[in-house]
ZAMARGU-4260 file (C-alpha; in steps of 0.2 Angstrom, whole numbers, plus 5000, padded with zeros to 4 digits):
<rodrens>
0) 5000/5000/5000 | 5007/5017/4995 | 5005/5025/5012 | 5019/5036/5019 | 5019/5042/5037
5) 5029/5056/5043 | 5032/5062/5061 | 5041/5076/5070 | 5049/5072/5087 | 5035/5082/5095
10) 5024/5068/5089 | 5014/5078/5075 | 5008/5065/5063 | 5007/5071/5045 | 4998/5058/5035
15) 4989/5058/5018 | 4976/5046/5011 | 4960/5053/5002 | 4944/5060/5005 | 4931/5073/5000
20) 4897/5088/4996 | 4870/5102/4997 | 4854/5104/4987 | 4846/5121/4987 | 4834/5115/5000
25) 4848/5108/5010 | 4857/5124/5010 | 4842/5133/5016 | 4840/5120/5030 | 4857/5124/5037
30) 4854/5136/5052 | 4859/5153/5047 | 4874/5159/5058 | 4872/5175/5068 | 4880/5185/5054
35) 4865/5192/5046 | 4866/5211/5046 | 4852/5222/5047 | 4846/5229/5031 | 4854/5246/5027
40) 4842/5261/5033 | 4852/5274/5024 | 4861/5277/5008 | 4879/5270/5008 | 4893/5283/5009
45) 4903/5282/4993 | 4922/5284/4991 | 4931/5282/4975 | 4949/5276/4970 | 4956/5277/4952
50) 4974/5274/4945 | 4973/5291/4938 | 4968/5299/4954 | 4978/5308/4968 | 4979/5304/4986
55) 4978/5323/4990 | 4960/5323/4982 | 4944/5320/4992 | 4940/5303/4985 | 4924/5308/4976
60) 4919/5301/4959 | 4927/5316/4949 | 4942/5318/4961 | 4946/5300/4967 | 4960/5294/4978
65) 4975/5286/4969 | 4978/5271/4981 | 4968/5259/4991 | 4979/5264/5006 | 4973/5282/5005
70) 4955/5275/5004 | 4958/5265/5020 | 4964/5281/5029 | 4947/5289/5024 | 4938/5274/5030
75) 4946/5274/5047 | 4942/5293/5049 | 4923/5290/5045 | 4920/5273/5053 | 4916/5279/5071
80) 4902/5289/5064 | 4895/5276/5052 | 4876/5277/5049 | 4876/5266/5033 | 4888/5255/5024
85) 4904/5263/5018 | 4908/5258/5000 | 4926/5261/4993 | 4923/5260/4974 | 4939/5255/4964
90) 4939/5261/4946 | 4946/5249/4933 | 4965/5246/4931 | 4979/5238/4941 | 4984/5245/4958
95) 5002/5241/4961 | 5004/5239/4980 | 5020/5245/4988 | 5015/5236/5004 | 5001/5224/5009
100) 4985/5232/5013 | 4984/5228/5032 | 4968/5230/5040 | 4966/5228/5059 | 4952/5230/5073
105) 4964/5241/5083 | 4967/5253/5069 | 4948/5255/5066 | 4946/5246/5049 | 4930/5236/5055
110) 4912/5241/5051 | 4902/5249/5065 | 4884/5248/5071 | 4879/5233/5060 | 4886/5242/5045
115) 4899/5236/5033 | 4915/5243/5025 | 4914/5237/5007 | 4929/5237/4995 | 4922/5234/4977
120) 4925/5235/4959 | 4916/5251/4952 | 4900/5246/4945 | 4899/5229/4954 | 4884/5218/4950
125) 4880/5228/4934 | 4885/5225/4916 | 4897/5240/4918 | 4907/5232/4932 | 4925/5237/4929
130) 4940/5226/4930 | 4951/5229/4945 | 4967/5220/4950 | 4976/5222/4967 | 4994/5217/4962
135) 5009/5214/4972 | 5020/5212/4957 | 5032/5223/4947 | 5033/5224/4928 | 5049/5220/4921
140) 5055/5229/4905 | 5071/5233/4895 | 5074/5215/4890 | 5089/5211/4879 | 5096/5196/4871
145) 5109/5187/4882 | 5127/5187/4875 | 5132/5171/4883 | 5117/5160/4883 | 5109/5157/4866
150) 5091/5160/4865 | 5089/5168/4882 | 5084/5186/4886 | 5090/5196/4901 | 5084/5210/4911
155) 5092/5220/4926 | 5081/5219/4941 | 5091/5227/4955 | 5088/5218/4972 | 5073/5209/4966
160) 5069/5193/4976 | 5055/5181/4969 | 5050/5163/4966 | 5038/5166/4952 | 5038/5175/4935
165) 5023/5178/4923 | 5025/5182/4905 | 5009/5187/4895 | 4999/5181/4910 | 5006/5164/4910
170) 5016/5156/4924 | 5034/5153/4918 | 5044/5138/4925 | 5061/5138/4933 | 5075/5130/4924
175) 5074/5111/4929 | 5083/5095/4925 | 5076/5078/4929 | 5084/5072/4946 | 5084/5054/4940
180) 5096/5059/4927 | 5112/5059/4937 | 5125/5048/4929 | 5135/5038/4940 | 5131/5032/4958
185) 5122/5044/4970 | 5122/5041/4989 | 5115/5051/5003 | 5127/5056/5018 | 5125/5065/5034
190) 5127/5082/5025 | 5120/5078/5008 | 5126/5067/4994 | 5142/5060/4986 | 5142/5054/4968
195) 5154/5047/4955 | 5147/5059/4943 | 5157/5075/4939 | 5141/5083/4931 | 5136/5093/4947
200) 5153/5101/4947 | 5148/5109/4930 | 5132/5118/4938 | 5133/5136/4938 | 5128/5146/4954
205) 5125/5130/4964 | 5119/5140/4979 | 5103/5144/4970 | 5099/5126/4966 | 5085/5116/4975
210) 5082/5097/4975 | 5064/5092/4974 | 5058/5076/4983 | 5041/5067/4979 | 5034/5051/4985
215) 5016/5046/4988 | 5007/5061/4995 | 5022/5071/5001 | 5033/5083/4991 | 5047/5094/4998
220) 5063/5103/4993 | 5080/5108/5000 | 5093/5120/4993 | 5111/5116/4989 | 5125/5124/5000
225) 5139/5119/4989 | 5147/5107/4977 | 5165/5101/4978 | 5176/5086/4973 | 5189/5078/4963
230) 5190/5068/4947 | 5182/5052/4954 | 5170/5059/4968 | 5158/5074/4969 | 5152/5080/4986
235) 5135/5090/4986 | 5132/5098/5003 | 5114/5102/5006 | 5107/5118/5015 | 5106/5117/5034
240) 5094/5115/5044 | 5084/5109/5029 | 5094/5093/5027 | 5092/5088/5045 | 5074/5093/5045
245) 5070/5083/5029 | 5078/5067/5036 | 5068/5069/5052 | 5052/5072/5044 | 5054/5058/5031
250) 5060/5046/5044 | 5076/5041/5035 | 5085/5043/5018 | 5074/5033/5007 | 5064/5047/5000
255) 5079/5058/4999 | 5090/5045/4989 | 5085/5051/4972 | 5078/5068/4970 | 5063/5069/4958
260) 5070/5085/4950 | 5084/5098/4952 | 5079/5116/4949 | 5086/5134/4946 | 5103/5134/4938
265) 5107/5142/4921 | 5117/5127/4917 | 5101/5117/4914 | 5094/5115/4897 | 5080/5127/4894
270) 5062/5123/4889 | 5051/5137/4881 | 5044/5148/4895 | 5058/5144/4908 | 5067/5157/4918
275) 5081/5160/4931 | 5085/5174/4943 | 5104/5177/4943 | 5108/5183/4961 | 5127/5181/4959
280) 5129/5200/4961 | 5120/5206/4977 | 5109/5221/4973 | 5112/5219/4954 | 5101/5203/4951
285) 5096/5199/4933 | 5082/5189/4926 | 5085/5176/4912 | 5070/5170/4902 | 5069/5158/4887
290) 5054/5164/4877 | 5040/5153/4871 | 5037/5153/4852 | 5029/5169/4847 | 5034/5179/4862
295) 5043/5196/4858 | 5052/5201/4874 | 5053/5219/4868 | 5035/5220/4869 | 5029/5206/4881
300) 5021/5210/4898 | 5032/5202/4911 | 5027/5203/4929 | 5038/5197/4944 | 5028/5195/4961
305) 5037/5205/4975 | 5025/5206/4990 | 5021/5190/5000 | 5004/5196/5006 | 4992/5207/4996
310) 4978/5210/5010 | 4979/5205/5028 | 4966/5207/5042 | 4969/5204/5061 | 4959/5206/5077
315) 4963/5203/5095 | 4956/5190/5107 | 4938/5195/5111 | 4940/5210/5098 | 4939/5202/5080
320) 4941/5212/5065 | 4923/5212/5058 | 4910/5217/5045 | 4921/5220/5029 | 4917/5215/5011
325) 4928/5212/4996 | 4919/5210/4979 | 4923/5210/4961 | 4942/5211/4963 | 4956/5201/4956
330) 4970/5197/4969 | 4986/5193/4959 | 5005/5193/4959 | 5011/5188/4976 | 5026/5177/4980
335) 5031/5167/4995 | 5050/5167/5000 | 5051/5155/5014 | 5056/5140/5003 | 5072/5150/4998
340) 5078/5151/5016 | 5091/5139/5023 | 5078/5129/5031 | 5070/5126/5014 | 5053/5117/5012
345) 5053/5100/5021 | 5034/5097/5019 | 5019/5087/5019 | 5002/5093/5014 | 5002/5112/5015
350) 5014/5111/5030 | 5032/5113/5032 | 5045/5112/5046 | 5056/5125/5055 | 5068/5122/5069
355) 5060/5123/5086 | 5066/5123/5104 | 5078/5109/5108 | 5076/5094/5097 | 5058/5097/5092
360) 5054/5105/5076 | 5040/5117/5073 | 5026/5113/5061 | 5020/5128/5051 | 5007/5130/5037
365) 5009/5139/5020 | 5000/5155/5023 | 4987/5164/5012 | 4992/5178/5001 | 4975/5186/5007
370) 4974/5181/5025 | 4962/5186/5039 | 4965/5180/5057 | 4954/5183/5072 | 4940/5190/5060
375) 4921/5189/5059 | 4909/5193/5046 | 4921/5195/5032 | 4914/5192/5015 | 4923/5188/4999
380) 4911/5188/4984 | 4914/5187/4966 | 4933/5189/4967 | 4947/5181/4957 | 4963/5174/4965
385) 4977/5170/4953 | 4996/5171/4950 | 4999/5168/4969 | 5015/5160/4977 | 5007/5152/4992
390) 4989/5148/4997 | 4976/5160/4990 | 4964/5164/5005 | 4966/5160/5023 | 4953/5162/5038
395) 4961/5156/5054 | 4965/5160/5072 | 4947/5161/5079 | 4938/5167/5063 | 4919/5164/5063
400) 4904/5168/5052 | 4914/5173/5037 | 4907/5170/5019 | 4917/5165/5003 | 4905/5165/4989
405) 4906/5165/4970 | 4925/5167/4968 | 4937/5159/4956 | 4954/5152/4962 | 4967/5146/4950
410) 4985/5146/4946 | 4991/5147/4964 | 5007/5139/4970 | 4999/5130/4985 | 4981/5127/4990
415) 4965/5137/4987 | 4956/5140/5003 | 4963/5137/5021 | 4952/5139/5037 | 4952/5134/5055
420) 4965/5129/5068 | 4981/5131/5057 | 4997/5123/5063 | 5006/5127/5074 | 4990/5131/5083
425) 4982/5117/5093 | 4966/5125/5098 | 4953/5138/5093 | 4935/5142/5088 | 4931/5145/5070
430) 4912/5143/5069 | 4899/5146/5056 | 4910/5149/5040 | 4902/5147/5023 | 4912/5142/5008
435) 4899/5141/4993 | 4898/5142/4974 | 4917/5144/4971 | 4927/5137/4957 | 4944/5131/4962
440) 4955/5123/4949 | 4973/5121/4944 | 4980/5125/4961 | 4996/5117/4968 | 5006/5124/4953
445) 5022/5124/4963 | 5019/5115/4979 | 5009/5100/4974 | 5004/5092/4990 | 4989/5105/4991
450) 4971/5104/4993 | 4957/5115/4984 | 4949/5118/5001 | 4956/5113/5018 | 4945/5114/5033
455) 4958/5110/5047 | 4947/5110/5062 | 4931/5120/5063 | 4913/5120/5069 | 4896/5122/5060
460) 4905/5125/5043 | 4896/5124/5027 | 4906/5119/5011 | 4893/5119/4997 | 4890/5120/4979
465) 4909/5122/4975 | 4918/5114/4960 | 4936/5108/4962 | 4945/5101/4948 | 4962/5098/4940
470) 4972/5098/4956 | 4988/5088/4959 | 4982/5081/4976 | 4966/5082/4986 | 4950/5091/4981
475) 4942/5095/4998 | 4951/5090/5014 | 4942/5091/5031 | 4952/5087/5047 | 4968/5092/5056
480) 4985/5086/5052 | 4986/5079/5070 | 4973/5072/5082 | 4964/5088/5089 | 4949/5080/5097
485) 4934/5089/5104 | 4935/5103/5091 | 4926/5098/5075 | 4907/5097/5075 | 4892/5101/5064
490) 4901/5103/5048 | 4893/5100/5031 | 4901/5096/5014 | 4886/5097/5002 | 4883/5096/4983
495) 4901/5100/4978 | 4907/5094/4961 | 4924/5086/4962 | 4934/5078/4948 | 4952/5076/4941
500) 4960/5076/4958 | 4977/5067/4962 | 4984/5072/4945 | 5001/5070/4952 | 5002/5064/4970
505) 4993/5049/4978 | 4985/5044/4994 | 4972/5058/4993 | 4956/5060/4984 | 4940/5069/4981
510) 4934/5072/4998 | 4946/5067/5012 | 4941/5066/5030 | 4951/5062/5045 | 4950/5065/5064
515) 4935/5066/5076 | 4921/5075/5067 | 4909/5076/5082 | 4903/5066/5097 | 4888/5057/5088
520) 4879/5057/5072 | 4869/5071/5078 | 4884/5083/5078 | 4895/5074/5066 | 4900/5078/5049
525) 4888/5076/5034 | 4894/5072/5017 | 4879/5074/5005 | 4874/5077/4987 | 4892/5078/4981
530) 4897/5071/4963 | 4915/5065/4964 | 4921/5057/4948 | 4935/5054/4935 | 4951/5053/4944
535) 4959/5036/4941 | 4977/5041/4944 | 4991/5032/4953 | 4989/5017/4964 | 4979/5024/4978
540) 4966/5038/4978 | 4949/5037/4985 | 4933/5047/4980 | 4926/5049/4998 | 4941/5045/5009
545) 4938/5042/5028 | 4956/5040/5034 | 4964/5036/5051 | 4954/5041/5066 | 4939/5047/5056
550) 4924/5047/5068 | 4905/5051/5067 | 4902/5054/5048 | 4886/5052/5038 | 4889/5049/5019
555) 4872/5052/5011 | 4866/5052/4993 | 4883/5055/4984 | 4888/5049/4967 | 4906/5042/4966
560) 4914/5033/4952 | 4930/5031/4942 | 4942/5033/4956 | 4955/5020/4961 | 4944/5017/4976
565) 4926/5024/4978 | 4926/5024/4997 | 4937/5017/5011 | 4953/5022/5020 | 4966/5016/5032
570) 4959/5012/5050 | 4974/5014/5061 | 4972/5003/5077 | 4988/5010/5085 | 4985/5025/5097
575) 4966/5022/5098 | 4964/5030/5081 | 4952/5018/5071 | 4940/5023/5058 | 4923/5021/5066
580) 4905/5027/5066 | 4903/5030/5048 | 4886/5027/5040 | 4883/5026/5021 | 4865/5029/5015
585) 4858/5031/4997 | 4874/5033/4988 | 4878/5028/4970 | 4895/5021/4967 | 4905/5008/4957
590) 4913/5002/4973 | 4930/5002/4964 | 4944/4993/4974 | 4962/4993/4968 | 4969/4977/4961
595) 4982/4975/4974 | 4969/4976/4988 | 4958/4961/4993 | 4939/4966/4993 | 4930/4965/5010
600) 4913/4957/5012 | 4907/4975/5014 | 4909/4990/5002 | 4925/5000/5000 | 4944/4999/5000
605) 4950/4995/5018 | 4968/4990/5018 | 4971/4976/5031 | 4983/4977/5046 | 5002/4973/5043
610) 5004/4956/5051 | 5022/4959/5055 | 5020/4977/5061 | 5003/4982/5067 | 5009/5000/5071
615) 5014/5003/5053 | 4998/4995/5045 | 4979/4998/5045 | 4966/4988/5053 | 4947/4984/5052
620) 4935/4999/5053 | 4923/4999/5067 | 4904/5001/5066 | 4901/5005/5048 | 4883/5004/5041
625) 4877/5003/5023 | 4859/5007/5019 | 4850/5008/5002 | 4866/5011/4992 | 4866/5008/4973
630) 4880/4999/4964 | 4885/5006/4947 | 4892/4994/4934 | 4911/4995/4936 | 4914/4996/4917
635) 4903/5010/4913 | 4897/5019/4929 | 4895/5036/4920 | 4882/5031/4907 | 4873/5020/4920
640) 4872/5035/4932 | 4865/5046/4918 | 4851/5034/4915 | 4846/5033/4933 | 4836/5048/4938
645) 4841/5049/4956 | 4860/5047/4952 | 4858/5059/4937 | 4850/5072/4949 | 4865/5072/4960
650) 4876/5076/4945 | 4865/5090/4939 | 4864/5098/4956 | 4882/5097/4961 | 4894/5112/4959
655) 4890/5130/4958 | 4872/5135/4957 | 4866/5139/4939 | 4865/5158/4943 | 4884/5158/4947
660) 4891/5147/4933 | 4891/5161/4919 | 4898/5173/4931 | 4912/5161/4936 | 4917/5159/4918
665) 4914/5140/4919 | 4912/5130/4902
</rodrens>
């Protein structure tokens, strides 16, 4: 079984397997959180911002401010006297931020008296809505042909630091070579590698190079500190503390024996659309780019992300930031530089290690480019998140009653939406958040062990009518990385459309659950009305994956087919962590089970215990019940579902509601 377990010495277990569903009536049946605002009783106050404005102007329609930061100052001055919503209208164009827009309760950015502060594209909700981009990028110009490297173009960029580059709106790839292509014999050592090959000694600027490691559901990377050697032997010294952390996280050298790929040296053969940042002269960095066919670098629009955050919001315990709306905006061009540090990116899922106290390592989480922490009644409606270097949107640290509705998230380096108790936190209350009608696709572009939506540990969360497709790992993940018991309850995953997951990594799936989801079926998780299909990649991924320690889950009226396994998981007996109390009612599935796994007498793929090492294997799930489920023919489940009215109704209802689909640009 292709399951790979990783632990830190502090005992954190990072494990992946696979998992991942509301009808309109079901959405309406979900109790409305205490977030409903009173209807406005007065005409909203309007402020205006335009790229052609001036910050010395009063922020009116004909004399707008020039920057969102100046509008924020005006909001703070007016907020204490709010008698209606306060609307900041951004005229069409790109706003190049010099620093993140930082909102906080202490500074006065919240709405007041039941009214909201709204940042929106001018004309929002009308046919005349203007296109507005909030950008953390820098446009790169003055390209010239490189004199030494044929086919490359070069541009001076001063002290620029970035991990991404975009040319004509398309993500460029760093110069890369296949890690398995080392000639000679490569062996791991306490400090890195030795090899009989002399090739690494020809690599230019080895201090910029990163090794990428991938196995099962994990992917990480470490930088190179230096390359040395003689005619018969080459020594590759890896960055510290990354190398020690990677060996600790991955429990031995097996994963590290052969890197999957090696990135970021001008010595590597270019592919069209590849690039490199030459940092050999501090303060005088240069970008190298190998154009795609048809790209004219004298005219091409090239953007390098500079900022790591675009918008952040923070409150304090008992004083959350609150009542703010963002709608109709595009958040684009942010980088994330932590993987370039000496500690690198020893990672699993969207988490990575950093040195801690003593011998313990700290487990951290890839942050959101737009991140709100200790925040309530924050709404993101009809926005786009794209060209981002970390996760797109984060709601964490006691953030409740927030709404993320009708957004598009694509081309981000890590995950889409992150919410809940985020490592290193071990406790918190994140209640009543609603993630609805979003289209999340082609995420995990750089850090592939990412999920479209990750609910780490929340209460009374609704994840409904979203579409997640074409992702390298998991579609929707519900549950913490470690056993955080007594936190999750009352969550609903309803009527989502999930397909083409696990395009690159295994041991994940469409909807992936783990951990204690409640204390009974009454307050446990409900997975209902989801359509999860067409993801037969690798040796092990599961449509609805109830993994180690999953407890108190109802799986009701879903359609699941064309996965390696339709349902199932690894029930871990060690540490009192079995899969238990899961009931399956009225589902349609092909009950696929991988060839290497013996079918049980009940539905699903449930790997058995390892007779030689019970602590490393799986076991029997406890207290599963199956009622009125329909088996689809394994050879043609899709056509069979289409001819079954109840099964076809699940497919038709799953995903964004019809009113959203055109606005989202869905095919």
